[in-house]
ROMI-454501 format. One record per residue (C-alpha): x, y, z; residue number from 1. Coordinates in Angstrom, 2 decimals, m for minus. Example, Ala and Ser with C-alpha at 12.3 -4.5 7.8 and 13.67 -1.06 7.14 Angstrom:
2
+---------+---------+---------+-----+
:    east :   north :      up : num :
+---------+---------+---------+-----+
:   12.30 :   m4.50 :    7.80 :   1 :
:   13.67 :   m1.06 :    7.14 :   2 :
+---------+---------+---------+-----+
***
This chain:
370
+---------+---------+---------+-----+
:    east :   north :      up : num :
+---------+---------+---------+-----+
:  m33.07 :  211.58 :   m6.91 :   1 :
:  m30.56 :  214.13 :   m8.21 :   2 :
:  m28.92 :  217.48 :   m7.53 :   3 :
:  m30.15 :  220.08 :   m9.99 :   4 :
:  m27.64 :  222.79 :   m9.04 :   5 :
:  m25.00 :  223.66 :   m6.47 :   6 :
:  m23.87 :  227.03 :   m5.11 :   7 :
:  m20.66 :  227.44 :   m3.10 :   8 :
:  m19.58 :  230.54 :   m1.18 :   9 :
:  m16.10 :  230.79 :    0.39 :  10 :
:  m15.78 :  227.00 :    0.31 :  11 :
:  m12.16 :  225.78 :    0.10 :  12 :
:  m10.79 :  227.27 :   m3.16 :  13 :
:  m14.24 :  228.29 :   m4.45 :  14 :
:  m15.12 :  231.89 :   m3.66 :  15 :
:  m18.35 :  231.99 :   m5.66 :  16 :
:  m19.62 :  229.10 :   m7.73 :  17 :
:  m23.01 :  228.30 :   m9.20 :  18 :
:  m23.26 :  225.23 :  m11.41 :  19 :
:  m26.13 :  223.22 :  m12.91 :  20 :
:  m25.74 :  219.46 :  m13.30 :  21 :
:  m27.00 :  216.78 :  m15.66 :  22 :
:  m29.30 :  214.27 :  m13.97 :  23 :
:  m27.27 :  211.31 :  m15.31 :  24 :
:  m23.45 :  211.59 :  m15.41 :  25 :
:  m21.23 :  214.59 :  m14.69 :  26 :
:  m17.47 :  214.38 :  m15.24 :  27 :
:  m15.25 :  216.83 :  m13.36 :  28 :
:  m11.91 :  217.13 :  m15.18 :  29 :
:   m8.82 :  218.97 :  m13.98 :  30 :
:   m5.24 :  218.70 :  m12.85 :  31 :
:   m4.45 :  217.95 :   m9.23 :  32 :
:   m5.05 :  220.70 :   m6.63 :  33 :
:   m7.50 :  222.61 :   m8.86 :  34 :
:  m10.65 :  221.81 :   m6.87 :  35 :
:  m12.08 :  218.53 :   m8.23 :  36 :
:  m12.16 :  216.79 :   m4.87 :  37 :
:  m13.32 :  219.99 :   m3.15 :  38 :
:  m16.42 :  219.97 :   m5.36 :  39 :
:  m17.09 :  216.30 :   m4.57 :  40 :
:  m16.55 :  216.98 :   m0.89 :  41 :
:  m19.05 :  219.87 :   m0.99 :  42 :
:  m21.79 :  217.54 :   m2.27 :  43 :
:  m20.89 :  215.06 :    0.48 :  44 :
:  m21.01 :  217.80 :    3.14 :  45 :
:  m24.41 :  218.93 :    1.82 :  46 :
:  m25.68 :  215.38 :    2.44 :  47 :
:  m23.97 :  214.56 :    5.74 :  48 :
:  m23.19 :  218.01 :    7.21 :  49 :
:  m19.55 :  217.00 :    7.63 :  50 :
:  m16.52 :  216.19 :    5.49 :  51 :
:  m15.04 :  212.77 :    4.83 :  52 :
:  m11.58 :  214.37 :    4.59 :  53 :
:  m11.28 :  216.32 :    7.85 :  54 :
:  m13.12 :  216.47 :   11.19 :  55 :
:  m12.39 :  220.23 :   11.44 :  56 :
:  m15.08 :  222.35 :    9.78 :  57 :
:  m12.86 :  225.44 :    9.80 :  58 :
:  m10.67 :  223.82 :    7.14 :  59 :
:  m13.64 :  224.02 :    4.75 :  60 :
:  m13.83 :  227.82 :    5.07 :  61 :
:  m11.76 :  229.80 :    2.59 :  62 :
:   m8.69 :  231.48 :    4.03 :  63 :
:   m9.41 :  234.92 :    5.60 :  64 :
:  m13.19 :  234.43 :    5.34 :  65 :
:  m15.64 :  234.17 :    8.26 :  66 :
:  m17.98 :  231.58 :    6.84 :  67 :
:  m18.58 :  229.05 :    4.08 :  68 :
:  m21.93 :  228.10 :    2.57 :  69 :
:  m23.11 :  225.18 :    0.42 :  70 :
:  m26.53 :  225.34 :   m1.21 :  71 :
:  m28.15 :  222.75 :   m3.41 :  72 :
:  m31.47 :  222.20 :   m5.15 :  73 :
:  m32.55 :  218.58 :   m4.78 :  74 :
:  m35.13 :  216.64 :   m6.79 :  75 :
:  m36.50 :  213.71 :   m4.80 :  76 :
:  m39.87 :  211.94 :   m4.70 :  77 :
:  m41.18 :  214.12 :   m7.54 :  78 :
:  m40.57 :  217.39 :   m5.73 :  79 :
:  m37.83 :  219.99 :   m5.60 :  80 :
:  m36.46 :  221.43 :   m2.36 :  81 :
:  m33.37 :  223.37 :   m1.21 :  82 :
:  m30.69 :  222.20 :    1.20 :  83 :
:  m28.14 :  224.47 :    2.86 :  84 :
:  m25.12 :  224.04 :    5.11 :  85 :
:  m23.45 :  227.10 :    6.60 :  86 :
:  m20.16 :  226.86 :    8.51 :  87 :
:  m18.62 :  229.56 :   10.69 :  88 :
:  m16.61 :  230.04 :   13.87 :  89 :
:  m19.96 :  230.08 :   15.72 :  90 :
:  m20.79 :  226.59 :   14.54 :  91 :
:  m22.86 :  224.88 :   11.86 :  92 :
:  m26.35 :  225.52 :   10.51 :  93 :
:  m28.24 :  222.97 :    8.45 :  94 :
:  m31.38 :  224.06 :    6.60 :  95 :
:  m33.94 :  221.84 :    4.92 :  96 :
:  m36.48 :  223.67 :    2.78 :  97 :
:  m35.23 :  227.01 :    4.26 :  98 :
:  m35.94 :  225.80 :    7.83 :  99 :
:  m33.01 :  225.36 :   10.20 : 100 :
:  m32.90 :  221.85 :   11.68 : 101 :
:  m32.11 :  221.74 :   15.40 : 102 :
:  m30.88 :  218.15 :   15.24 : 103 :
:  m28.68 :  216.77 :   12.48 : 104 :
:  m30.69 :  213.54 :   12.60 : 105 :
:  m33.62 :  215.60 :   11.24 : 106 :
:  m31.45 :  216.78 :    8.33 : 107 :
:  m29.37 :  213.75 :    7.31 : 108 :
:  m31.21 :  211.49 :    4.90 : 109 :
:  m32.78 :  214.32 :    2.88 : 110 :
:  m30.03 :  213.78 :    0.28 : 111 :
:  m28.66 :  210.25 :   m0.10 : 112 :
:  m25.07 :  209.95 :   m1.29 : 113 :
:  m22.67 :  207.06 :   m1.84 : 114 :
:  m19.01 :  208.07 :   m2.00 : 115 :
:  m16.35 :  205.91 :   m3.63 : 116 :
:  m12.83 :  207.31 :   m3.34 : 117 :
:   m9.36 :  205.67 :   m3.49 : 118 :
:   m9.31 :  205.39 :    0.31 : 119 :
:  m12.46 :  203.25 :    0.11 : 120 :
:  m10.36 :  200.57 :   m1.54 : 121 :
:   m8.86 :  200.31 :    1.96 : 122 :
:  m12.27 :  199.37 :    3.32 : 123 :
:  m11.17 :  195.75 :    3.51 : 124 :
:   m7.47 :  196.00 :    4.37 : 125 :
:   m7.58 :  199.26 :    6.34 : 126 :
:   m8.21 :  199.87 :   10.02 : 127 :
:  m11.44 :  198.89 :   11.84 : 128 :
:  m12.22 :  202.62 :   12.15 : 129 :
:  m12.71 :  202.82 :    8.35 : 130 :
:  m15.21 :  199.96 :    8.43 : 131 :
:  m17.08 :  201.40 :   11.44 : 132 :
:  m17.34 :  204.73 :    9.65 : 133 :
:  m18.66 :  202.97 :    6.54 : 134 :
:  m21.43 :  201.19 :    8.42 : 135 :
:  m22.31 :  204.23 :   10.57 : 136 :
:  m22.69 :  206.62 :    7.63 : 137 :
:  m24.83 :  204.22 :    5.64 : 138 :
:  m27.19 :  203.37 :    8.53 : 139 :
:  m27.49 :  207.09 :    9.28 : 140 :
:  m28.78 :  207.76 :    5.76 : 141 :
:  m31.62 :  205.25 :    5.94 : 142 :
:  m32.29 :  205.46 :    9.70 : 143 :
:  m31.44 :  209.07 :   10.71 : 144 :
:  m32.27 :  208.44 :   14.40 : 145 :
:  m29.18 :  206.22 :   14.45 : 146 :
:  m27.09 :  209.41 :   14.13 : 147 :
:  m28.63 :  210.69 :   17.37 : 148 :
:  m27.78 :  207.52 :   19.31 : 149 :
:  m24.27 :  207.48 :   17.83 : 150 :
:  m23.69 :  211.12 :   18.81 : 151 :
:  m24.94 :  210.51 :   22.35 : 152 :
:  m22.79 :  207.39 :   22.64 : 153 :
:  m19.66 :  209.27 :   21.56 : 154 :
:  m20.40 :  212.12 :   23.99 : 155 :
:  m20.89 :  209.76 :   26.97 : 156 :
:  m17.86 :  207.67 :   25.90 : 157 :
:  m15.68 :  210.77 :   26.07 : 158 :
:  m16.97 :  211.61 :   29.56 : 159 :
:  m16.52 :  208.03 :   30.73 : 160 :
:  m12.96 :  207.81 :   29.41 : 161 :
:  m12.11 :  211.08 :   31.15 : 162 :
:  m13.47 :  209.71 :   34.45 : 163 :
:  m11.62 :  206.41 :   34.01 : 164 :
:   m8.37 :  208.36 :   33.50 : 165 :
:   m9.02 :  210.26 :   36.74 : 166 :
:   m9.77 :  207.02 :   38.59 : 167 :
:   m6.60 :  205.49 :   37.17 : 168 :
:   m4.55 :  208.47 :   38.40 : 169 :
:   m6.47 :  208.44 :   41.72 : 170 :
:   m7.65 :  211.99 :   41.00 : 171 :
:  m11.22 :  210.81 :   41.56 : 172 :
:  m12.94 :  208.11 :   43.61 : 173 :
:  m16.44 :  208.70 :   42.20 : 174 :
:  m17.59 :  205.23 :   41.20 : 175 :
:  m21.23 :  206.28 :   41.45 : 176 :
:  m20.77 :  208.61 :   38.46 : 177 :
:  m19.01 :  205.78 :   36.63 : 178 :
:  m22.06 :  203.54 :   37.19 : 179 :
:  m24.38 :  206.26 :   35.84 : 180 :
:  m22.23 :  206.84 :   32.74 : 181 :
:  m21.93 :  203.10 :   32.14 : 182 :
:  m25.70 :  202.70 :   32.31 : 183 :
:  m26.19 :  205.57 :   29.83 : 184 :
:  m23.49 :  204.19 :   27.53 : 185 :
:  m25.09 :  200.74 :   27.49 : 186 :
:  m28.49 :  202.21 :   26.57 : 187 :
:  m27.12 :  203.78 :   23.38 : 188 :
:  m24.64 :  200.97 :   22.66 : 189 :
:  m27.41 :  198.35 :   22.57 : 190 :
:  m29.42 :  200.43 :   20.05 : 191 :
:  m26.33 :  200.95 :   17.86 : 192 :
:  m25.39 :  197.27 :   17.80 : 193 :
:  m28.98 :  196.16 :   17.12 : 194 :
:  m29.22 :  198.60 :   14.17 : 195 :
:  m25.84 :  197.44 :   12.86 : 196 :
:  m27.02 :  193.82 :   12.92 : 197 :
:  m30.18 :  194.71 :   10.98 : 198 :
:  m28.18 :  196.73 :    8.44 : 199 :
:  m25.68 :  193.92 :    7.98 : 200 :
:  m28.46 :  191.50 :    7.13 : 201 :
:  m29.63 :  193.87 :    4.37 : 202 :
:  m26.09 :  194.51 :    3.14 : 203 :
:  m25.41 :  190.78 :    2.73 : 204 :
:  m28.51 :  190.36 :    0.58 : 205 :
:  m27.09 :  192.80 :   m1.98 : 206 :
:  m23.31 :  192.45 :   m1.62 : 207 :
:  m23.06 :  188.66 :   m1.94 : 208 :
:  m24.75 :  188.30 :   m5.39 : 209 :
:  m22.98 :  191.43 :   m6.67 : 210 :
:  m19.60 :  190.02 :   m5.63 : 211 :
:  m20.44 :  186.70 :   m7.24 : 212 :
:  m21.27 :  188.51 :  m10.49 : 213 :
:  m18.06 :  190.57 :  m10.54 : 214 :
:  m15.96 :  187.46 :   m9.83 : 215 :
:  m17.75 :  185.58 :  m12.64 : 216 :
:  m19.29 :  183.11 :  m10.16 : 217 :
:  m15.87 :  182.11 :   m8.79 : 218 :
:  m16.16 :  183.73 :   m5.35 : 219 :
:  m18.62 :  183.75 :   m2.47 : 220 :
:  m18.59 :  186.78 :   m0.15 : 221 :
:  m19.55 :  186.53 :    3.52 : 222 :
:  m19.70 :  189.44 :    5.97 : 223 :
:  m19.65 :  188.94 :    9.74 : 224 :
:  m19.81 :  191.33 :   12.68 : 225 :
:  m16.89 :  191.10 :   15.09 : 226 :
:  m18.13 :  192.51 :   18.39 : 227 :
:  m16.28 :  193.34 :   21.59 : 228 :
:  m18.89 :  191.35 :   23.54 : 229 :
:  m20.39 :  187.95 :   22.80 : 230 :
:  m23.75 :  188.68 :   21.14 : 231 :
:  m25.35 :  187.19 :   18.05 : 232 :
:  m27.40 :  188.85 :   15.33 : 233 :
:  m30.51 :  186.98 :   16.51 : 234 :
:  m30.56 :  188.89 :   19.81 : 235 :
:  m32.72 :  191.98 :   20.29 : 236 :
:  m31.87 :  195.22 :   22.07 : 237 :
:  m32.81 :  193.96 :   25.55 : 238 :
:  m30.62 :  190.85 :   25.26 : 239 :
:  m27.73 :  192.93 :   23.89 : 240 :
:  m28.19 :  195.35 :   26.79 : 241 :
:  m28.05 :  192.50 :   29.31 : 242 :
:  m24.84 :  191.16 :   27.77 : 243 :
:  m23.26 :  194.62 :   28.02 : 244 :
:  m24.23 :  194.90 :   31.68 : 245 :
:  m22.54 :  191.55 :   32.44 : 246 :
:  m19.46 :  192.40 :   30.35 : 247 :
:  m18.93 :  195.86 :   31.89 : 248 :
:  m19.30 :  194.43 :   35.42 : 249 :
:  m16.60 :  191.85 :   34.63 : 250 :
:  m14.16 :  194.31 :   33.08 : 251 :
:  m14.53 :  197.41 :   35.28 : 252 :
:  m11.28 :  196.94 :   37.26 : 253 :
:   m9.28 :  196.44 :   34.06 : 254 :
:  m10.84 :  199.60 :   32.58 : 255 :
:   m9.83 :  201.65 :   35.62 : 256 :
:   m6.36 :  200.13 :   35.42 : 257 :
:   m6.11 :  201.08 :   31.70 : 258 :
:   m7.99 :  204.38 :   32.01 : 259 :
:  m10.13 :  203.60 :   28.98 : 260 :
:  m13.45 :  202.04 :   27.89 : 261 :
:  m12.47 :  198.62 :   26.57 : 262 :
:  m15.76 :  197.34 :   25.09 : 263 :
:  m18.56 :  198.85 :   23.02 : 264 :
:  m19.49 :  199.66 :   19.40 : 265 :
:  m16.38 :  201.88 :   19.11 : 266 :
:  m14.29 :  198.70 :   19.36 : 267 :
:  m16.28 :  196.52 :   16.95 : 268 :
:  m15.39 :  195.57 :   13.39 : 269 :
:  m16.60 :  193.92 :   10.18 : 270 :
:  m14.84 :  190.86 :    8.77 : 271 :
:  m15.06 :  189.85 :    5.10 : 272 :
:  m14.57 :  186.28 :    3.89 : 273 :
:  m14.15 :  185.19 :    0.28 : 274 :
:  m14.58 :  181.45 :   m0.24 : 275 :
:  m14.19 :  181.00 :    3.51 : 276 :
:  m10.90 :  182.93 :    3.83 : 277 :
:  m10.42 :  186.26 :    5.61 : 278 :
:   m9.89 :  188.70 :    2.71 : 279 :
:   m8.00 :  191.21 :    4.85 : 280 :
:   m5.37 :  188.65 :    5.81 : 281 :
:   m5.32 :  186.17 :    2.95 : 282 :
:   m7.01 :  187.90 :    0.01 : 283 :
:   m5.17 :  189.19 :   m3.05 : 284 :
:   m5.31 :  192.89 :   m3.91 : 285 :
:   m7.81 :  192.00 :   m6.66 : 286 :
:  m10.09 :  190.19 :   m4.18 : 287 :
:   m9.85 :  193.09 :   m1.73 : 288 :
:  m10.81 :  195.55 :   m4.46 : 289 :
:  m13.66 :  193.38 :   m5.71 : 290 :
:  m14.98 :  193.19 :   m2.14 : 291 :
:  m14.79 :  197.00 :   m1.74 : 292 :
:  m16.53 :  197.52 :   m5.11 : 293 :
:  m19.22 :  194.98 :   m4.21 : 294 :
:  m19.92 :  196.82 :   m0.94 : 295 :
:  m20.25 :  200.17 :   m2.70 : 296 :
:  m22.57 :  198.79 :   m5.38 : 297 :
:  m24.56 :  197.04 :   m2.63 : 298 :
:  m24.92 :  200.39 :   m0.83 : 299 :
:  m26.54 :  201.88 :   m3.93 : 300 :
:  m29.09 :  199.08 :   m4.24 : 301 :
:  m29.73 :  198.93 :   m0.49 : 302 :
:  m30.52 :  202.65 :   m0.30 : 303 :
:  m32.77 :  202.37 :   m3.36 : 304 :
:  m34.61 :  199.50 :   m1.66 : 305 :
:  m35.02 :  201.36 :    1.65 : 306 :
:  m35.63 :  204.92 :    0.41 : 307 :
:  m37.38 :  204.19 :   m2.86 : 308 :
:  m34.93 :  206.10 :   m5.08 : 309 :
:  m31.33 :  205.66 :   m6.15 : 310 :
:  m28.79 :  207.77 :   m4.23 : 311 :
:  m26.26 :  210.08 :   m5.86 : 312 :
:  m22.90 :  208.42 :   m6.57 : 313 :
:  m19.59 :  210.26 :   m6.15 : 314 :
:  m16.59 :  208.62 :   m7.84 : 315 :
:  m13.66 :  210.73 :   m6.70 : 316 :
:  m10.51 :  209.80 :   m8.66 : 317 :
:  m11.32 :  206.13 :   m8.18 : 318 :
:  m11.91 :  204.89 :  m11.74 : 319 :
:   m8.21 :  205.14 :  m12.56 : 320 :
:   m7.54 :  202.87 :   m9.56 : 321 :
:   m9.73 :  200.09 :  m10.97 : 322 :
:   m8.75 :  197.79 :  m13.82 : 323 :
:  m10.79 :  197.86 :  m17.04 : 324 :
:  m13.02 :  194.94 :  m16.04 : 325 :
:  m14.04 :  196.34 :  m12.63 : 326 :
:  m14.29 :  199.86 :  m14.07 : 327 :
:  m16.62 :  198.63 :  m16.81 : 328 :
:  m18.70 :  196.60 :  m14.33 : 329 :
:  m19.18 :  199.66 :  m12.12 : 330 :
:  m20.18 :  201.98 :  m14.97 : 331 :
:  m22.47 :  199.42 :  m16.55 : 332 :
:  m24.26 :  198.89 :  m13.22 : 333 :
:  m25.05 :  202.58 :  m12.66 : 334 :
:  m25.72 :  203.43 :  m16.31 : 335 :
:  m28.88 :  205.46 :  m16.82 : 336 :
:  m30.27 :  205.09 :  m13.30 : 337 :
:  m27.93 :  206.85 :  m10.85 : 338 :
:  m26.86 :  210.49 :  m10.99 : 339 :
:  m23.10 :  210.12 :  m10.94 : 340 :
:  m20.21 :  212.55 :  m10.45 : 341 :
:  m16.82 :  211.39 :  m11.72 : 342 :
:  m13.67 :  213.36 :  m10.95 : 343 :
:  m10.56 :  212.61 :  m13.00 : 344 :
:   m7.44 :  214.20 :  m14.47 : 345 :
:   m8.28 :  212.69 :  m17.87 : 346 :
:  m11.09 :  210.72 :  m19.51 : 347 :
:   m8.73 :  208.98 :  m21.94 : 348 :
:   m8.32 :  206.01 :  m19.58 : 349 :
:  m12.07 :  205.54 :  m19.10 : 350 :
:  m13.41 :  203.51 :  m21.98 : 351 :
:  m17.17 :  203.34 :  m21.55 : 352 :
:  m20.13 :  204.86 :  m23.41 : 353 :
:  m21.53 :  206.19 :  m20.11 : 354 :
:  m18.61 :  208.63 :  m19.96 : 355 :
:  m18.82 :  209.59 :  m23.64 : 356 :
:  m22.41 :  210.77 :  m23.09 : 357 :
:  m21.63 :  212.65 :  m19.87 : 358 :
:  m21.73 :  216.36 :  m19.16 : 359 :
:  m18.12 :  217.60 :  m18.93 : 360 :
:  m16.90 :  220.24 :  m16.49 : 361 :
:  m13.30 :  221.49 :  m16.64 : 362 :
:  m11.88 :  222.96 :  m13.43 : 363 :
:   m8.95 :  225.36 :  m13.25 : 364 :
:   m8.09 :  226.88 :   m9.87 : 365 :
:  m11.65 :  226.85 :   m8.53 : 366 :
:  m13.25 :  228.06 :  m11.76 : 367 :
:  m15.49 :  225.76 :  m13.84 : 368 :
:  m15.77 :  225.85 :  m17.60 : 369 :
:  m18.41 :  223.64 :  m19.27 : 370 :
+---------+---------+---------+-----+
***
């Protein structure tokens, strides 16, 4: 799988750009604020229909313009097809093979992308929200229907929280509506948690041996799911659903008192252990970074195993954040098999033959020179 070419119109600081890429390694070089990360972000948006940097699509549209468009030609499963994302004040359009997709779950998964940016080094020590986003985006790529359930869950959660606030302030007494929303929330929550459990089992299979290799057999990585209700990975959707019903019945008065939904997938987390110790609390910076790198490399192999082809890898200003050993391990792992985009201010600090053979693109204020 690879992107053959990319066309940007009115996207961030790119007014008009058409660029063809190498199917192995592409290095995007430029000073800060010239458009390196914008180019990486555009590829990410083409895959996921949304940015990893901002939840507001209007920020992606060039100043004083009405719309932005990202077009890409993708080679996957021995065929070529176009993808297109168009953003405007009227909303978002996603086209696969020139046909507009009514649901994003029908679009996401056409292009598989793994992003590794400096903020991903905070995957271990950062907030639970970062880890939930990590797991949600990766499941969505291999099981697009998950995106639908997640979207429905978030929509109902917002409605339920609004009603709980009104009940807290005594602006509403409608407990019947609360029961309906709770029932709907549980339906989607049980699917989400079941899919997360299944994904976690796959992730462990790849991440644990990769981590062991990077640490030169000195460390064992374990990943556990920390849920807001007491369910185990052995339980299926119906058992998870039953546990939610019991938990929500027990906590309803506290939720009204707080004006907020206190349990559910939006409150869950992942916990990483190295040699039996919580890496977030007790791990060194090196162990935290090795864990983050192991997870990203595991993502690549997991997607290959599930989809049948390697995803595209985006390394946005992250190589300079890794020491020579981890940097070399990463580049050696992807060498020759994963189309990779590397953004950097300079290649002088990256000592690896993968980079020396790469296609170089120099960016200056939104203009690319090969």
